[in-house]
DSSP file (Angstrom, degrees, kcal/mol; ACC not computed):
  #  RESIDUE AA STRUCTURE BP1 BP2  ACC     N-H-->O    O-->H-N    N-H-->O    O-->H-N    TCO  KAPPA ALPHA  PHI   PSI    X-CA   Y-CA   Z-CA
    1    1 A X              0   0    0      0, 0.0     2,-0.0     0, 0.0     0, 0.0   0.000 360.0 360.0 360.0 132.4   79.9   74.4  127.6
    2    2 A X        -     0   0    0      1,-0.0     2,-0.4     0, 0.0     0, 0.0  -0.260 360.0-136.3 -75.4 163.1   81.3   77.1  129.9
    3    3 A X        -     0   0    0      4,-0.0     2,-0.3     6,-0.0     6,-0.1  -0.909  11.8-128.6-121.2 148.8   80.0   80.6  130.0
    4    4 A X    >   -     0   0    0      4,-0.4     3,-3.3    -2,-0.4     2,-0.0  -0.651  40.1 -85.6 -95.4 152.5   82.0   83.8  130.2
    5    5 A X  T 3  S+     0   0    0      1,-0.3    -1,-0.1    -2,-0.3     0, 0.0  -0.334 121.8  16.4 -54.6 127.5   81.5   86.6  132.7
    6    6 A X  T 3  S-     0   0    0     -3,-0.0    -1,-0.3    -2,-0.0    -2,-0.0   0.412 117.9-107.8  85.9  -2.7   78.7   88.8  131.4
    7    7 A X  S <  S+     0   0    0     -3,-3.3     2,-0.1     1,-0.2    -4,-0.0   0.012  77.5  73.5  72.4 176.0   77.7   86.1  128.9
    8    8 A X  S    S-     0   0    0      2,-0.0    -4,-0.4    -4,-0.0     2,-0.3  -0.354  91.0 -24.3  82.0-158.4   78.2   86.1  125.2
    9    9 A X        -     0   0    0     -2,-0.1     5,-0.1     1,-0.1    -6,-0.0  -0.693  69.1-104.3 -94.8 139.9   81.4   85.6  123.2
   10   10 A X    >   -     0   0    0     -2,-0.3     3,-2.3     1,-0.1     4,-0.5  -0.315  34.2-113.3 -61.0 148.4   84.9   86.3  124.7
   11   11 A X  G >  S+     0   0    0      1,-0.3     3,-1.0     2,-0.2    -1,-0.1   0.811 114.8  62.0 -54.2 -32.7   86.4   89.5  123.4
   12   12 A X  G 3  S+     0   0    0      1,-0.2    -1,-0.3     3,-0.0    -2,-0.1   0.663 106.5  46.1 -69.9 -13.5   89.1   87.7  121.6
   13   13 A X  G <  S+     0   0    0     -3,-2.3    -1,-0.2     2,-0.1    -2,-0.2   0.413  83.9 117.8-108.5  -0.1   86.5   86.0  119.4
   14   14 A X  S <  S-     0   0    0     -3,-1.0     2,-0.9    -4,-0.5    -3,-0.0  -0.354  72.4-115.3 -68.0 147.8   84.3   89.0  118.5
   15   15 A X        -     0   0    0     -2,-0.0     2,-0.5     2,-0.0    -1,-0.1  -0.763  39.5-165.7 -83.2 108.9   84.0   89.9  114.9
   16   16 A X        -     0   0    0     -2,-0.9     2,-0.3     3,-0.0     3,-0.0  -0.853  10.9-143.9-105.2 127.6   85.7   93.4  114.8
   17   17 A X        -     0   0    0     -2,-0.5     2,-0.4     1,-0.1    -2,-0.0  -0.624  26.5-111.8 -82.9 146.4   85.3   95.7  111.9
   18   18 A X        -     0   0    0     -2,-0.3     2,-1.0     1,-0.1    -1,-0.1  -0.662  24.8-128.3 -79.7 130.0   88.3   97.8  111.0
   19   19 A X        +     0   0    0     -2,-0.4     2,-0.5   100,-0.2    -1,-0.1  -0.695  36.3 179.8 -80.1 102.8   87.7  101.5  111.7
   20   20 A X        -     0   0    0     -2,-1.0     2,-0.8    99,-0.1    99,-0.2  -0.925  22.7-146.5-112.8 128.0   88.6  103.1  108.4
   21   21 A X     >  -     0   0    0     97,-2.4     4,-2.4    -2,-0.5     3,-0.2  -0.814   7.1-164.0 -93.3 107.6   88.4  106.9  107.9
   22   22 A X  H  > S+     0   0    0     -2,-0.8     4,-2.3     1,-0.2     5,-0.2   0.815  88.0  57.2 -65.5 -29.9   87.4  107.4  104.2
   23   23 A X  H  > S+     0   0    0      2,-0.2     4,-2.2     1,-0.2    -1,-0.2   0.922 110.0  44.5 -65.8 -42.1   88.5  111.1  104.3
   24   24 A X  H  > S+     0   0    0     -3,-0.2     4,-2.9     2,-0.2     5,-0.3   0.917 110.7  56.0 -65.3 -43.0   92.0  110.1  105.4
   25   25 A X  H  X S+     0   0    0     -4,-2.4     4,-2.4     1,-0.2    -2,-0.2   0.943 112.5  40.3 -54.7 -51.5   92.0  107.3  102.8
   26   26 A X  H  X S+     0   0    0     -4,-2.3     4,-2.5     2,-0.2     5,-0.2   0.879 114.9  51.3 -70.3 -37.5   91.3  109.7   99.9
   27   27 A X  H  X S+     0   0    0     -4,-2.2     4,-2.5    -5,-0.2     5,-0.3   0.939 113.5  44.9 -64.0 -45.3   93.5  112.5  101.2
   28   28 A X  H  X S+     0   0    0     -4,-2.9     4,-2.8     2,-0.2     5,-0.3   0.925 113.5  50.6 -63.3 -44.4   96.5  110.1  101.5
   29   29 A X  H  X S+     0   0    0     -4,-2.4     4,-2.3    -5,-0.3     5,-0.2   0.926 114.2  43.4 -60.8 -45.4   95.8  108.5   98.1
   30   30 A X  H  X S+     0   0    0     -4,-2.5     4,-2.5     2,-0.2     5,-0.2   0.932 116.9  45.1 -68.0 -45.8   95.6  111.9   96.3
   31   31 A X  H  X S+     0   0    0     -4,-2.5     4,-2.6    -5,-0.2     5,-0.2   0.926 115.9  46.4 -66.1 -44.1   98.7  113.4   98.1
   32   32 A X  H  X S+     0   0    0     -4,-2.8     4,-2.8    -5,-0.3     5,-0.2   0.922 113.7  48.5 -64.7 -43.5  100.8  110.3   97.7
   33   33 A X  H  X S+     0   0    0     -4,-2.3     4,-2.5    -5,-0.3    -2,-0.2   0.918 114.0  46.5 -62.8 -42.9   99.8  109.9   94.0
   34   34 A X  H  X S+     0   0    0     -4,-2.5     4,-2.7    -5,-0.2     5,-0.2   0.908 113.9  48.1 -65.6 -41.6  100.6  113.6   93.3
   35   35 A X  H  X S+     0   0    0     -4,-2.6     4,-2.6     2,-0.2     5,-0.2   0.925 113.6  46.4 -65.5 -44.8  103.9  113.4   95.2
   36   36 A X  H  X S+     0   0    0     -4,-2.8     4,-2.3    -5,-0.2    -2,-0.2   0.923 115.1  47.1 -63.8 -44.0  105.0  110.3   93.4
   37   37 A X  H  X S+     0   0    0     -4,-2.5     4,-2.3    -5,-0.2    -2,-0.2   0.937 114.1  46.4 -63.5 -46.9  103.9  111.6   90.0
   38   38 A X  H  X S+     0   0    0     -4,-2.7     4,-2.4     1,-0.2    -2,-0.2   0.927 115.1  45.6 -63.4 -45.3  105.6  115.0   90.5
   39   39 A X  H  X S+     0   0    0     -4,-2.6     4,-2.7    -5,-0.2     5,-0.2   0.876 111.4  53.5 -67.1 -36.0  108.9  113.5   91.8
   40   40 A X  H  X S+     0   0    0     -4,-2.3     4,-2.3    -5,-0.2    -2,-0.2   0.920 110.7  46.1 -63.2 -43.8  108.9  110.9   89.0
   41   41 A X  H  X S+     0   0    0     -4,-2.3     4,-1.9     2,-0.2    -2,-0.2   0.932 113.4  49.7 -64.5 -45.4  108.6  113.7   86.4
   42   42 A X  H  X S+     0   0    0     -4,-2.4     4,-1.5     1,-0.2    -2,-0.2   0.934 113.2  45.4 -59.6 -47.5  111.3  115.7   88.0
   43   43 A X  H  X S+     0   0    0     -4,-2.7     4,-2.9     1,-0.2    -1,-0.2   0.871 110.4  54.5 -65.9 -36.2  113.7  112.8   88.2
   44   44 A X  H  < S+     0   0    0     -4,-2.3    -1,-0.2    -5,-0.2    -2,-0.2   0.845 108.9  49.1 -66.2 -32.3  113.0  111.8   84.6
   45   45 A X  H  < S+     0   0    0     -4,-1.9    -1,-0.2    -5,-0.2    -2,-0.2   0.814 117.3  41.0 -73.7 -30.3  113.9  115.3   83.5
   46   46 A X  H  < S+     0   0    0     -4,-1.5     2,-0.3    -5,-0.2    -2,-0.2   0.886 115.7  43.7 -85.2 -42.1  117.1  115.3   85.5
   47   47 A X  S  < S-     0   0    0     -4,-2.9     2,-0.1    -5,-0.1    -1,-0.1  -0.735  77.2-118.4-113.1 154.2  118.4  111.8   84.9
   48   48 A X    >>  -     0   0    0     -2,-0.3     4,-1.0     1,-0.1     3,-0.7  -0.356  34.9-105.4 -79.5 166.2  118.7  109.5   81.8
   49   49 A X  H 3> S+     0   0    0      1,-0.2     4,-1.8     2,-0.2     3,-0.3   0.858 119.4  63.0 -59.7 -36.3  117.0  106.2   81.6
   50   50 A X  H 3> S+     0   0    0      1,-0.2     4,-2.0     2,-0.2    -1,-0.2   0.839  95.4  59.4 -59.6 -34.2  120.3  104.5   82.2
   51   51 A X  H <> S+     0   0    0     -3,-0.7     4,-3.4     1,-0.2     5,-0.3   0.929 107.5  45.1 -59.4 -45.0  120.5  106.0   85.6
   52   52 A X  H  X S+     0   0    0     -4,-1.0     4,-1.8    -3,-0.3    -1,-0.2   0.817 108.6  56.7 -71.9 -29.8  117.3  104.3   86.6
   53   53 A X  H  < S+     0   0    0     -4,-1.8    -1,-0.2     2,-0.2    -2,-0.2   0.902 119.6  31.6 -64.3 -39.6  118.4  101.0   85.1
   54   54 A X  H  < S+     0   0    0     -4,-2.0    -2,-0.2    -5,-0.2    -3,-0.2   0.861 136.5  22.3 -84.6 -38.5  121.5  101.1   87.3
   55   55 A X  H >X S+     0   0    0     -4,-3.4     4,-2.8    -5,-0.2     3,-1.5   0.354  87.2 102.7-117.1   3.9  120.2  102.9   90.4
   56   56 A X  H 3X S+     0   0    0     -4,-1.8     4,-2.3     1,-0.3     5,-0.4   0.829  75.1  65.9 -59.5 -33.0  116.4  102.5   90.4
   57   57 A X  H 34 S+     0   0    0     -5,-0.2     4,-0.4     1,-0.2    -1,-0.3   0.779 116.2  28.4 -60.0 -26.5  116.6   99.8   93.1
   58   58 A X  H <> S+     0   0    0     -3,-1.5     4,-1.8     2,-0.1    -2,-0.2   0.831 121.8  48.5 -99.5 -45.4  117.9  102.5   95.5
   59   59 A X  H  X S+     0   0    0     -4,-2.8     4,-2.9     1,-0.2     5,-0.2   0.890 106.8  57.9 -66.1 -40.4  116.3  105.7   94.1
   60   60 A X  H  X S+     0   0    0     -4,-2.3     4,-2.6    -5,-0.3    -1,-0.2   0.955 109.9  40.4 -57.7 -56.4  112.8  104.2   93.8
   61   61 A X  H  > S+     0   0    0     -5,-0.4     4,-2.4    -4,-0.4    -1,-0.2   0.882 116.3  51.2 -62.6 -37.1  112.4  103.1   97.5
   62   62 A X  H  X S+     0   0    0     -4,-1.8     4,-2.3     2,-0.2    -1,-0.2   0.914 111.9  47.0 -65.1 -40.9  114.0  106.4   98.7
   63   63 A X  H  X S+     0   0    0     -4,-2.9     4,-2.5     2,-0.2    -2,-0.2   0.914 111.3  51.8 -64.9 -42.7  111.6  108.4   96.5
   64   64 A X  H  X S+     0   0    0     -4,-2.6     4,-2.1    -5,-0.2    -2,-0.2   0.925 112.1  45.7 -59.3 -46.0  108.6  106.4   97.8
   65   65 A X  H  X S+     0   0    0     -4,-2.4     4,-2.4     2,-0.2    -1,-0.2   0.882 111.0  52.4 -67.9 -37.9  109.6  107.0  101.4
   66   66 A X  H  X S+     0   0    0     -4,-2.3     4,-2.3     2,-0.2    -1,-0.2   0.912 111.0  48.0 -63.0 -41.5  110.2  110.7  100.8
   67   67 A X  H  X S+     0   0    0     -4,-2.5     4,-2.6     2,-0.2    -2,-0.2   0.885 110.7  51.3 -65.4 -38.5  106.8  111.0   99.2
   68   68 A X  H  X S+     0   0    0     -4,-2.1     4,-2.5     2,-0.2    -2,-0.2   0.893 109.1  50.5 -65.9 -39.7  105.2  109.1  102.2
   69   69 A X  H  X S+     0   0    0     -4,-2.4     4,-2.2     2,-0.2    -2,-0.2   0.936 111.8  47.8 -62.2 -45.9  106.9  111.4  104.6
   70   70 A X  H  X S+     0   0    0     -4,-2.3     4,-2.8     1,-0.2     5,-0.2   0.910 110.2  52.9 -60.9 -42.3  105.5  114.4  102.7
   71   71 A X  H  X S+     0   0    0     -4,-2.6     4,-2.8     1,-0.2     5,-0.3   0.923 107.4  51.1 -59.3 -45.3  102.1  112.8  102.6
   72   72 A X  H  X>S+     0   0    0     -4,-2.5     5,-2.6     1,-0.2     4,-1.6   0.925 112.8  46.3 -57.9 -45.1  102.2  112.4  106.4
   73   73 A X  H  <5S+     0   0    0     -4,-2.2    -2,-0.2     3,-0.2    -1,-0.2   0.918 115.4  44.7 -64.2 -45.2  103.1  116.1  106.9
   74   74 A X  H  <5S+     0   0    0     -4,-2.8    -2,-0.2     1,-0.2    -1,-0.2   0.912 118.4  42.1 -68.2 -42.7  100.5  117.4  104.4
   75   75 A X  H  <5S-     0   0    0     -4,-2.8    -1,-0.2    -5,-0.2    -2,-0.2   0.708 112.6-117.6 -79.4 -20.0   97.6  115.2  105.7
   76   76 A X  T  <5 +     0   0    0     -4,-1.6    50,-1.3    -5,-0.3     2,-0.3   0.842  64.4 139.0  86.9  36.3   98.6  115.7  109.3
   77   77 A X  B   < -A  125   0A   0     -5,-2.6    -1,-0.3    -6,-0.2     2,-0.2  -0.789  61.6 -92.1-109.6 155.3   99.5  112.2  110.3
   78   78 A X     >  -     0   0    0     46,-0.6     4,-1.4    -2,-0.3     5,-0.2  -0.443  31.8-136.2 -68.9 137.2  102.4  111.0  112.5
   79   79 A X  H  > S+     0   0    0      1,-0.2     4,-3.2     2,-0.2     5,-0.3   0.904  92.5  57.8 -63.0 -46.5  105.4  110.2  110.4
   80   80 A X  H  > S+     0   0    0      1,-0.2     4,-2.1     2,-0.2    -1,-0.2   0.929 111.0  39.0 -58.4 -53.7  106.6  106.9  112.1
   81   81 A X  H  > S+     0   0    0      1,-0.2     4,-1.8     2,-0.2    -1,-0.2   0.857 117.2  52.0 -66.8 -30.5  103.4  104.9  111.7
   82   82 A X  H  X S+     0   0    0     -4,-1.4     4,-2.1     2,-0.2    -2,-0.2   0.926 109.9  48.1 -68.4 -43.7  102.9  106.3  108.2
   83   83 A X  H  X S+     0   0    0     -4,-3.2     4,-2.0     1,-0.2    -2,-0.2   0.866 108.8  54.6 -65.3 -35.0  106.4  105.4  107.1
   84   84 A X  H  X S+     0   0    0     -4,-2.1     4,-1.7    -5,-0.3    -1,-0.2   0.912 109.8  46.9 -62.6 -41.5  105.9  101.9  108.5
   85   85 A X  H  X S+     0   0    0     -4,-1.8     4,-2.4     1,-0.2    -2,-0.2   0.855 108.4  56.2 -67.5 -34.4  102.8  101.5  106.4
   86   86 A X  H  X S+     0   0    0     -4,-2.1     4,-2.3     2,-0.2    -2,-0.2   0.875 104.6  52.9 -64.6 -37.3  104.8  102.9  103.4
   87   87 A X  H  X S+     0   0    0     -4,-2.0     4,-1.9     2,-0.2    -2,-0.2   0.942 109.8  48.1 -62.7 -46.7  107.4  100.2  103.9
   88   88 A X  H  X S+     0   0    0     -4,-1.7     4,-1.4     1,-0.2    -2,-0.2   0.927 114.2  44.9 -60.0 -46.4  104.7   97.5  103.8
   89   89 A X  H  X S+     0   0    0     -4,-2.4     4,-2.2     1,-0.2    -1,-0.2   0.849 109.6  57.8 -66.4 -33.3  103.1   99.0  100.6
   90   90 A X  H  X S+     0   0    0     -4,-2.3     4,-2.4     2,-0.2    -1,-0.2   0.853 101.2  55.3 -65.1 -35.0  106.5   99.3   99.1
   91   91 A X  H  X S+     0   0    0     -4,-1.9     4,-1.5     2,-0.2    -1,-0.2   0.918 107.9  49.1 -63.0 -42.4  107.2   95.6   99.5
   92   92 A X  H  X S+     0   0    0     -4,-1.4     4,-1.3     1,-0.2     3,-0.3   0.926 110.6  50.8 -61.5 -44.0  104.0   94.9   97.5
   93   93 A X  H  X S+     0   0    0     -4,-2.2     4,-2.0     1,-0.2     3,-0.3   0.894 105.0  57.1 -59.8 -40.7  105.2   97.4   94.9
   94   94 A X  H  X S+     0   0    0     -4,-2.4     4,-2.2     1,-0.2    -1,-0.2   0.847 100.7  57.4 -61.5 -34.3  108.5   95.6   94.7
   95   95 A X  H  X S+     0   0    0     -4,-1.5     4,-0.9    -3,-0.3    -1,-0.2   0.893 107.0  48.4 -63.4 -38.6  106.8   92.4   93.9
   96   96 A X  H ><>S+     0   0    0     -4,-1.3     5,-2.8    -3,-0.3     3,-0.6   0.890 108.3  54.4 -66.7 -39.0  105.2   94.1   90.9
   97   97 A X  H ><5S+     0   0    0     -4,-2.0     3,-1.8     1,-0.2     5,-0.2   0.909 102.8  57.6 -59.9 -42.0  108.6   95.4   89.8
   98   98 A X  H 3<5S+     0   0    0     -4,-2.2    -1,-0.2     1,-0.3    -2,-0.2   0.777 108.5  45.4 -62.0 -26.6  110.0   91.9   89.9
   99   99 A X  T <<5S-     0   0    0     -4,-0.9    -1,-0.3    -3,-0.6    -2,-0.2   0.267 123.9-102.4-101.8  12.3  107.4   90.8   87.3
  100  100 A X  T < 5S+     0   0    0     -3,-1.8    -3,-0.2    -4,-0.1     2,-0.2   0.686  90.4 114.2  83.6  19.3  107.9   93.8   85.1
  101  101 A X     >< +     0   0    0     -5,-2.8     4,-2.4     1,-0.2     5,-0.2  -0.454  29.3 155.6-118.9  58.3  104.8   95.8   86.1
  102  102 A X  H  > S+     0   0    0     -5,-0.2     4,-1.7     1,-0.2    -5,-0.2   0.908  72.2  40.6 -53.8 -54.8  106.5   98.8   87.8
  103  103 A X  H  > S+     0   0    0      1,-0.2     4,-1.9     2,-0.2    -1,-0.2   0.831 113.1  53.6 -73.4 -30.9  103.7  101.4   87.4
  104  104 A X  H  > S+     0   0    0      1,-0.2     4,-2.6     2,-0.2    -1,-0.2   0.906 108.2  53.0 -63.9 -39.5  100.9   99.0   88.2
  105  105 A X  H  X S+     0   0    0     -4,-2.4     4,-2.7     1,-0.2    -2,-0.2   0.877 106.3  52.5 -61.0 -38.3  102.8   98.2   91.3
  106  106 A X  H  X S+     0   0    0     -4,-1.7     4,-2.3     2,-0.2    -1,-0.2   0.908 110.1  47.8 -64.7 -41.4  102.9  101.9   92.2
  107  107 A X  H  X S+     0   0    0     -4,-1.9     4,-2.0     2,-0.2    -2,-0.2   0.936 114.1  45.9 -65.0 -46.0   99.2  102.3   91.8
  108  108 A X  H  X S+     0   0    0     -4,-2.6     4,-2.6     1,-0.2     5,-0.2   0.909 112.1  52.1 -62.5 -42.0   98.5   99.2   93.9
  109  109 A X  H  X S+     0   0    0     -4,-2.7     4,-3.0     1,-0.2     5,-0.2   0.890 107.5  51.8 -63.6 -39.2  101.0  100.4   96.5
  110  110 A X  H  X S+     0   0    0     -4,-2.3     4,-2.6     2,-0.2    -1,-0.2   0.921 111.1  48.1 -62.8 -42.9   99.3  103.8   96.7
  111  111 A X  H  X S+     0   0    0     -4,-2.0     4,-2.2     2,-0.2    -2,-0.2   0.926 115.3  43.9 -63.4 -45.1   95.9  102.1   97.3
  112  112 A X  H  X S+     0   0    0     -4,-2.6     4,-2.8     2,-0.2     5,-0.2   0.929 114.1  50.7 -65.3 -45.4   97.3   99.8  100.0
  113  113 A X  H  X S+     0   0    0     -4,-3.0     4,-2.5    -5,-0.2    -2,-0.2   0.923 111.6  47.4 -58.2 -47.1   99.2  102.6  101.6
  114  114 A X  H  X S+     0   0    0     -4,-2.6     4,-1.9    -5,-0.2    -1,-0.2   0.912 112.3  49.5 -63.2 -42.8   96.1  104.9  101.7
  115  115 A X  H  < S+     0   0    0     -4,-2.2     4,-0.4    -5,-0.2    -2,-0.2   0.919 112.3  47.4 -63.8 -43.4   93.9  102.1  103.1
  116  116 A X  H >< S+     0   0    0     -4,-2.8     3,-1.1     1,-0.2    -2,-0.2   0.893 111.7  50.2 -66.1 -38.6   96.5  101.3  105.8
  117  117 A X  H >< S+     0   0    0     -4,-2.5     3,-1.6     1,-0.2    -1,-0.2   0.849 103.5  60.7 -66.4 -32.3   96.9  104.9  106.8
  118  118 A X  T 3< S+     0   0    0     -4,-1.9   -97,-2.4     1,-0.3    -1,-0.2   0.601  98.6  58.9 -71.1 -10.3   93.1  105.3  107.0
  119  119 A X  T <  S+     0   0    0     -3,-1.1    -1,-0.3    -4,-0.4  -100,-0.2   0.349  73.8 127.4 -99.3   5.6   93.1  102.6  109.7
  120  120 A X  S <  S-     0   0    0     -3,-1.6   -99,-0.1     1,-0.1     5,-0.1  -0.371  73.2 -99.9 -58.5 138.0   95.4  104.6  112.0
  121  121 A X    >>  -     0   0    0      1,-0.1     3,-2.3     3,-0.1     4,-0.7  -0.285  29.6-115.8 -58.1 146.6   93.8  104.9  115.5
  122  122 A X  G >4 S+     0   0    0      1,-0.3     3,-0.8     2,-0.2     6,-0.2   0.807 114.0  66.6 -55.4 -31.3   92.1  108.3  116.0
  123  123 A X  G 34 S+     0   0    0      1,-0.2    -1,-0.3     6,-0.1     5,-0.1   0.739 100.3  51.0 -65.2 -20.8   94.5  109.1  118.8
  124  124 A X  G <4 S+     0   0    0     -3,-2.3   -46,-0.6     2,-0.1    -1,-0.2   0.675  93.5  91.5 -86.2 -19.7   97.3  109.2  116.1
  125  125 A X  B X< S-A   77   0A   0     -3,-0.8     3,-2.4    -4,-0.7     2,-0.2  -0.462  92.4 -95.1 -81.2 148.7   95.4  111.6  113.8
  126  126 A X  T 3  S+     0   0    0    -50,-1.3    -1,-0.1     1,-0.3     3,-0.1  -0.417 113.0   3.7 -61.0 126.6   95.9  115.3  114.0
  127  127 A X  T 3  S+     0   0    0      1,-0.2    -1,-0.3    -2,-0.2    -4,-0.1   0.672  96.1 167.3  71.2  15.9   93.1  116.7  116.2
  128  128 A X    <         0   0    0     -3,-2.4    -1,-0.2    -6,-0.2    -5,-0.1  -0.262 360.0 360.0 -65.1 149.8   91.9  113.1  116.9
  129  129 A X              0   0    0     -3,-0.1    -6,-0.1     0, 0.0    -1,-0.1   0.414 360.0 360.0-107.7 360.0   89.4  112.6  119.6
């Protein structure tokens, strides 16, 4: 069996833990949940249920992305990587919508979104070292 320079396991085979910032996770989760809840209430007051039946497929994802952008701004994270994570979490949410569990999907998406944002490299975070 061959040996690697410096001995041990090659870097590509090391067991790497994900660096997750719990403060970012909770801040993102709270801000996103508050933004989604507030915007949902506002839209429900403005539009009838029929509007969402016809246009929810468009309004829902746009609202989710707007809330994610706001979350990035409030928490102090860069918009582009946060919005990319919002798209991924939104896909998961859409799967719940397809099986008739819209609000459960939103909760799961917020949790996934917050966890993914909490793994942003420190260099991306405001004031990161």
